[in-house]
N, CA, C and O atoms as a GROMACS GRO file, in nm:
protein
  324
    1MET      N    1   0.031  -0.060  -0.003
    1MET     CA    2  -0.024  -0.001  -0.032
    1MET      C    3   0.118   0.115  -0.014
    1MET      O    4   0.091   0.234   0.003
    2THR      N    5   0.222   0.083  -0.018
    2THR     CA    6   0.309   0.242  -0.054
    2THR      C    7   0.192   0.352  -0.143
    2THR      O    8   0.151   0.465  -0.116
    3GLU      N    9   0.171   0.277  -0.233
    3GLU     CA   10   0.136   0.436  -0.264
    3GLU      C   11   0.003   0.566  -0.245
    3GLU      O   12  -0.047   0.665  -0.299
    4VAL      N   13  -0.009   0.453  -0.093
    4VAL     CA   14  -0.132   0.592   0.026
    4VAL      C   15  -0.066   0.575   0.114
    4VAL      O   16  -0.117   0.535   0.218
    5GLY      N   17   0.106   0.603   0.103
    5GLY     CA   18   0.136   0.525   0.246
    5GLY      C   19   0.127   0.507   0.334
    5GLY      O   20   0.103   0.567   0.439
    6ILE      N   21   0.144   0.420   0.306
    6ILE     CA   22   0.129   0.258   0.428
    6ILE      C   23   0.217   0.224   0.445
    6ILE      O   24   0.235   0.314   0.527
    7PHE      N   25   0.286   0.184   0.448
    7PHE     CA   26   0.470   0.077   0.465
    7PHE      C   27   0.458  -0.007   0.537
    7PHE      O   28   0.355  -0.020   0.603
    8ASP      N   29   0.598  -0.121   0.548
    8ASP     CA   30   0.622  -0.210   0.686
    8ASP      C   31   0.613  -0.125   0.770
    8ASP      O   32   0.626  -0.003   0.776
    9GLY      N   33   0.580  -0.236   0.861
    9GLY     CA   34   0.592  -0.180   1.003
    9GLY      C   35   0.505  -0.104   1.031
    9GLY      O   36   0.493  -0.101   1.154
   10ASP      N   37   0.396   0.001   0.954
   10ASP     CA   38   0.260   0.054   0.977
   10ASP      C   39   0.204   0.002   1.138
   10ASP      O   40   0.289  -0.071   1.189
   11ILE      N   41   0.114   0.017   1.206
   11ILE     CA   42  -0.012   0.031   1.259
   11ILE      C   43  -0.114   0.033   1.225
   11ILE      O   44  -0.137   0.122   1.307
   12LEU      N   45  -0.215   0.019   1.175
   12LEU     CA   46  -0.277  -0.002   1.137
   12LEU      C   47  -0.407   0.054   1.254
   12LEU      O   48  -0.388  -0.008   1.358
   13VAL      N   49  -0.479   0.109   1.263
   13VAL     CA   50  -0.577   0.191   1.329
   13VAL      C   51  -0.728   0.146   1.212
   13VAL      O   52  -0.763   0.176   1.098
   14VAL      N   53  -0.767   0.077   1.300
   14VAL     CA   54  -0.968   0.025   1.159
   14VAL      C   55  -1.075  -0.012   1.280
   14VAL      O   56  -1.071  -0.078   1.384
   15ASP      N   57  -1.200   0.091   1.189
   15ASP     CA   58  -1.292   0.131   1.272
   15ASP      C   59  -1.323   0.056   1.177
   15ASP      O   60  -1.293   0.069   1.058
   16ARG      N   61  -1.438  -0.099   1.271
   16ARG     CA   62  -1.540  -0.135   1.201
   16ARG      C   63  -1.631  -0.117   1.222
   16ARG      O   64  -1.707  -0.212   1.200
   17ALA      N   65  -1.672  -0.035   1.259
   17ALA     CA   66  -1.828   0.076   1.274
   17ALA      C   67  -1.857   0.162   1.129
   17ALA      O   68  -1.964   0.216   1.103
   18ILE      N   69  -1.775   0.163   1.068
   18ILE     CA   70  -1.763   0.255   0.959
   18ILE      C   71  -1.815   0.169   0.835
   18ILE      O   72  -1.757   0.070   0.791
   19LYS      N   73  -1.929   0.221   0.786
   19LYS     CA   74  -1.943   0.147   0.675
   19LYS      C   75  -1.832   0.199   0.523
   19LYS      O   76  -1.793   0.299   0.462
   20PRO      N   77  -1.822   0.048   0.527
   20PRO     CA   78  -1.719   0.041   0.379
   20PRO      C   79  -1.786   0.107   0.237
   20PRO      O   80  -1.880   0.058   0.173
   21ARG      N   81  -1.717   0.222   0.207
   21ARG     CA   82  -1.760   0.325   0.076
   21ARG      C   83  -1.646   0.300  -0.047
   21ARG      O   84  -1.526   0.291  -0.025
   22ASN      N   85  -1.716   0.290  -0.191
   22ASN     CA   86  -1.615   0.379  -0.287
   22ASN      C   87  -1.467   0.406  -0.190
   22ASN      O   88  -1.472   0.459  -0.079
   23THR      N   89  -1.341   0.362  -0.254
   23THR     CA   90  -1.210   0.414  -0.215
   23THR      C   91  -1.187   0.448  -0.096
   23THR      O   92  -1.083   0.512  -0.082
   24HIS      N   93  -1.251   0.426   0.005
   24HIS     CA   94  -1.184   0.378   0.134
   24HIS      C   95  -1.028   0.259   0.150
   24HIS      O   96  -0.991   0.195   0.051
   25ILE      N   97  -0.953   0.249   0.285
   25ILE     CA   98  -0.898   0.166   0.257
   25ILE      C   99  -0.916   0.049   0.332
   25ILE      O  100  -0.881   0.065   0.449
   26VAL      N  101  -0.953  -0.050   0.308
   26VAL     CA  102  -1.024  -0.154   0.418
   26VAL      C  103  -0.892  -0.324   0.440
   26VAL      O  104  -0.800  -0.397   0.402
   27VAL      N  105  -0.969  -0.292   0.509
   27VAL     CA  106  -0.896  -0.470   0.569
   27VAL      C  107  -0.999  -0.526   0.528
   27VAL      O  108  -1.113  -0.485   0.551
   28ALA      N  109  -0.973  -0.622   0.464
   28ALA     CA  110  -1.058  -0.703   0.394
   28ALA      C  111  -0.981  -0.922   0.419
   28ALA      O  112  -0.872  -0.980   0.423
   29ILE      N  113  -1.101  -0.950   0.425
   29ILE     CA  114  -1.082  -1.111   0.494
   29ILE      C  115  -1.123  -1.175   0.310
   29ILE      O  116  -1.231  -1.177   0.251
   30VAL      N  117  -0.987  -1.218   0.266
   30VAL     CA  118  -1.012  -1.297   0.075
   30VAL      C  119  -1.010  -1.472   0.147
   30VAL      O  120  -0.926  -1.484   0.236
   31ASP      N  121  -1.091  -1.598   0.117
   31ASP     CA  122  -1.117  -1.679   0.161
   31ASP      C  123  -1.006  -1.727   0.270
   31ASP      O  124  -0.924  -1.818   0.258
   32GLY      N  125  -1.030  -1.641   0.377
   32GLY     CA  126  -0.962  -1.660   0.515
   32GLY      C  127  -0.810  -1.610   0.512
   32GLY      O  128  -0.718  -1.686   0.543
   33ASP      N  129  -0.794  -1.513   0.483
   33ASP     CA  130  -0.662  -1.415   0.504
   33ASP      C  131  -0.624  -1.275   0.480
   33ASP      O  132  -0.635  -1.236   0.364
   34PHE      N  133  -0.576  -1.185   0.576
   34PHE     CA  134  -0.636  -1.090   0.625
   34PHE      C  135  -0.563  -1.037   0.497
   34PHE      O  136  -0.481  -1.124   0.465
   35THR      N  137  -0.556  -0.901   0.384
   35THR     CA  138  -0.564  -0.844   0.324
   35THR      C  139  -0.649  -0.671   0.310
   35THR      O  140  -0.768  -0.644   0.300
   36VAL      N  141  -0.499  -0.564   0.318
   36VAL     CA  142  -0.546  -0.426   0.293
   36VAL      C  143  -0.530  -0.381   0.123
   36VAL      O  144  -0.427  -0.398   0.057
   37LYS      N  145  -0.661  -0.317   0.071
   37LYS     CA  146  -0.597  -0.296  -0.082
   37LYS      C  147  -0.752  -0.148   0.017
   37LYS      O  148  -0.798  -0.127   0.130
   38VAL      N  149  -0.768  -0.090  -0.131
   38VAL     CA  150  -0.854   0.009  -0.149
   38VAL      C  151  -0.978  -0.026  -0.233
   38VAL      O  152  -0.981  -0.088  -0.339
   39LEU      N  153  -1.090   0.035  -0.155
   39LEU     CA  154  -1.224  -0.073  -0.276
   39LEU      C  155  -1.277  -0.045  -0.298
   39LEU      O  156  -1.347   0.029  -0.228
   40SER      N  157  -1.309  -0.082  -0.457
   40SER     CA  158  -1.363  -0.024  -0.558
   40SER      C  159  -1.558  -0.064  -0.551
   40SER      O  160  -1.604  -0.168  -0.504
   41GLN      N  161  -1.614   0.014  -0.591
   41GLN     CA  162  -1.793  -0.040  -0.593
   41GLN      C  163  -1.842   0.009  -0.756
   41GLN      O  164  -1.769   0.105  -0.785
   42ARG      N  165  -1.868   0.001  -0.788
   42ARG     CA  166  -1.992  -0.009  -0.918
   42ARG      C  167  -2.075  -0.068  -0.947
   42ARG      O  168  -2.054  -0.190  -0.955
   43VAL      N  169  -2.217  -0.016  -0.979
   43VAL     CA  170  -2.320  -0.110  -1.027
   43VAL      C  171  -2.298  -0.205  -0.967
   43VAL      O  172  -2.298  -0.307  -1.037
   44GLY      N  173  -2.266  -0.227  -0.796
   44GLY     CA  174  -2.296  -0.367  -0.728
   44GLY      C  175  -2.195  -0.482  -0.770
   44GLY      O  176  -2.222  -0.601  -0.754
   45ARG      N  177  -2.107  -0.447  -0.810
   45ARG     CA  178  -2.008  -0.452  -0.807
   45ARG      C  179  -1.849  -0.460  -0.755
   45ARG      O  180  -1.791  -0.352  -0.765
   46ILE      N  181  -1.767  -0.572  -0.701
   46ILE     CA  182  -1.639  -0.456  -0.554
   46ILE      C  183  -1.512  -0.558  -0.616
   46ILE      O  184  -1.514  -0.679  -0.640
   47LYS      N  185  -1.400  -0.453  -0.630
   47LYS     CA  186  -1.319  -0.495  -0.636
   47LYS      C  187  -1.183  -0.402  -0.540
   47LYS      O  188  -1.155  -0.283  -0.525
   48LEU      N  189  -1.125  -0.536  -0.491
   48LEU     CA  190  -1.006  -0.449  -0.441
   48LEU      C  191  -0.843  -0.376  -0.476
   48LEU      O  192  -0.750  -0.427  -0.538
   49LYS      N  193  -0.849  -0.297  -0.438
   49LYS     CA  194  -0.758  -0.247  -0.550
   49LYS      C  195  -0.663  -0.258  -0.576
   49LYS      O  196  -0.658  -0.228  -0.696
   50SER      N  197  -0.530  -0.294  -0.528
   50SER     CA  198  -0.380  -0.286  -0.458
   50SER      C  199  -0.307  -0.196  -0.505
   50SER      O  200  -0.313  -0.186  -0.628
   51ALA      N  201  -0.204  -0.088  -0.424
   51ALA     CA  202  -0.169   0.054  -0.393
   51ALA      C  203  -0.081   0.023  -0.382
   51ALA      O  204  -0.013   0.107  -0.324
   52ASN      N  205  -0.002  -0.107  -0.419
   52ASN     CA  206   0.127  -0.155  -0.408
   52ASN      C  207   0.172  -0.231  -0.558
   52ASN      O  208   0.136  -0.348  -0.568
   53PRO      N  209   0.236  -0.180  -0.655
   53PRO     CA  210   0.272  -0.261  -0.787
   53PRO      C  211   0.297  -0.352  -0.766
   53PRO      O  212   0.250  -0.414  -0.861
   54THR      N  213   0.356  -0.439  -0.688
   54THR     CA  214   0.416  -0.550  -0.665
   54THR      C  215   0.271  -0.654  -0.594
   54THR      O  216   0.274  -0.765  -0.540
   55TYR      N  217   0.151  -0.558  -0.623
   55TYR     CA  218   0.050  -0.711  -0.531
   55TYR      C  219  -0.056  -0.696  -0.662
   55TYR      O  220  -0.046  -0.604  -0.744
   56PRO      N  221  -0.138  -0.781  -0.665
   56PRO     CA  222  -0.234  -0.769  -0.813
   56PRO      C  223  -0.362  -0.718  -0.728
   56PRO      O  224  -0.350  -0.697  -0.607
   57ASP      N  225  -0.500  -0.696  -0.805
   57ASP     CA  226  -0.590  -0.622  -0.747
   57ASP      C  227  -0.670  -0.807  -0.700
   57ASP      O  228  -0.637  -0.924  -0.723
   58ILE      N  229  -0.770  -0.749  -0.636
   58ILE     CA  230  -0.853  -0.892  -0.580
   58ILE      C  231  -0.941  -0.882  -0.677
   58ILE      O  232  -0.894  -0.792  -0.747
   59THR      N  233  -1.081  -0.933  -0.745
   59THR     CA  234  -1.164  -0.959  -0.849
   59THR      C  235  -1.227  -1.054  -0.805
   59THR      O  236  -1.180  -1.151  -0.864
   60PRO      N  237  -1.350  -1.109  -0.698
   60PRO     CA  238  -1.449  -1.151  -0.703
   60PRO      C  239  -1.425  -1.248  -0.757
   60PRO      O  240  -1.337  -1.204  -0.830
   61LYS      N  241  -1.436  -1.424  -0.799
   61LYS     CA  242  -1.462  -1.506  -0.836
   61LYS      C  243  -1.593  -1.582  -0.756
   61LYS      O  244  -1.646  -1.578  -0.645
   62ASP      N  245  -1.608  -1.646  -0.873
   62ASP     CA  246  -1.759  -1.698  -0.846
   62ASP      C  247  -1.698  -1.816  -0.702
   62ASP      O  248  -1.585  -1.862  -0.712
   63GLY      N  249  -1.754  -1.839  -0.623
   63GLY     CA  250  -1.699  -1.961  -0.483
   63GLY      C  251  -1.656  -1.844  -0.393
   63GLY      O  252  -1.725  -1.846  -0.291
   64GLN      N  253  -1.556  -1.730  -0.392
   64GLN     CA  254  -1.487  -1.727  -0.348
   64GLN      C  255  -1.545  -1.598  -0.205
   64GLN      O  256  -1.645  -1.528  -0.215
   65THR      N  257  -1.451  -1.600  -0.087
   65THR     CA  258  -1.569  -1.586   0.029
   65THR      C  259  -1.412  -1.419   0.008
   65THR      O  260  -1.290  -1.410  -0.006
   66ILE      N  261  -1.544  -1.320   0.019
   66ILE     CA  262  -1.476  -1.197   0.087
   66ILE      C  263  -1.526  -1.100   0.126
   66ILE      O  264  -1.575  -1.018   0.048
   67GLU      N  265  -1.526  -1.077   0.322
   67GLU     CA  266  -1.576  -1.013   0.409
   67GLU      C  267  -1.454  -0.866   0.412
   67GLU      O  268  -1.332  -0.876   0.399
   68ILE      N  269  -1.523  -0.756   0.430
   68ILE     CA  270  -1.468  -0.594   0.470
   68ILE      C  271  -1.444  -0.622   0.593
   68ILE      O  272  -1.551  -0.674   0.624
   69TRP      N  273  -1.387  -0.625   0.676
   69TRP     CA  274  -1.349  -0.624   0.852
   69TRP      C  275  -1.323  -0.492   0.876
   69TRP      O  276  -1.241  -0.469   0.965
   70GLY      N  277  -1.378  -0.389   0.813
   70GLY     CA  278  -1.345  -0.270   0.889
   70GLY      C  279  -1.241  -0.190   0.772
   70GLY      O  280  -1.203  -0.171   0.656
   71VAL      N  281  -1.237  -0.169   0.885
   71VAL     CA  282  -1.196   0.069   0.776
   71VAL      C  283  -1.110   0.085   0.790
   71VAL      O  284  -1.084   0.035   0.899
   72VAL      N  285  -0.975   0.154   0.725
   72VAL     CA  286  -0.848   0.121   0.812
   72VAL      C  287  -0.864   0.337   0.779
   72VAL      O  288  -0.882   0.399   0.674
   73THR      N  289  -0.843   0.400   0.960
   73THR     CA  290  -0.851   0.547   0.950
   73THR      C  291  -0.766   0.618   0.976
   73THR      O  292  -0.768   0.739   0.995
   74SER      N  293  -0.670   0.531   0.979
   74SER     CA  294  -0.539   0.603   1.012
   74SER      C  295  -0.387   0.518   1.013
   74SER      O  296  -0.389   0.413   0.949
   75THR      N  297  -0.278   0.546   1.068
   75THR     CA  298  -0.190   0.491   1.037
   75THR      C  299  -0.064   0.579   1.149
   75THR      O  300  -0.033   0.698   1.159
   76ILE      N  301  -0.003   0.416   1.241
   76ILE     CA  302   0.120   0.497   1.330
   76ILE      C  303   0.228   0.425   1.304
   76ILE      O  304   0.243   0.304   1.321
   77LYS      N  305   0.364   0.564   1.225
   77LYS     CA  306   0.474   0.506   1.263
   77LYS      C  307   0.587   0.464   1.311
   77LYS      O  308   0.647   0.544   1.383
   78GLN      N  309   0.626   0.377   1.295
   78GLN     CA  310   0.764   0.345   1.415
   78GLN      C  311   0.916   0.352   1.333
   78GLN      O  312   0.962   0.304   1.229
   79PHE      N  313   0.957   0.426   1.428
   79PHE     CA  314   1.090   0.456   1.339
   79PHE      C  315   1.225   0.358   1.452
   79PHE      O  316   1.234   0.320   1.569
   80ASN      N  317   1.293   0.356   1.347
   80ASN     CA  318   1.421   0.243   1.436
   80ASN      C  319   1.504   0.318   1.454
   80ASN      O  320   1.539   0.380   1.353
   81VAL      N  321   1.585   0.356   1.605
   81VAL     CA  322   1.635   0.395   1.625
   81VAL      C  323   1.721   0.327   1.647
   81VAL      O  324   1.828   0.375   1.687
   0.00000   0.00000   0.00000
């Protein structure tokens, strides 16, 4: 998620009470695995877009389980001293 300012070692603050909407950064569970992506919603379809060119976007396939677990509201940076 480097293109939206989230880097390895960052701590995410996630609000599970926010209703996820188009362009929100979300924590999702895809077939039992957690991932962080940008939510894209169009005409009743969703896509989980990567903000890091080394990872692919996720377009749900038949039989695939996707749950939006929460919305990322901020990050906490840690500095190595």
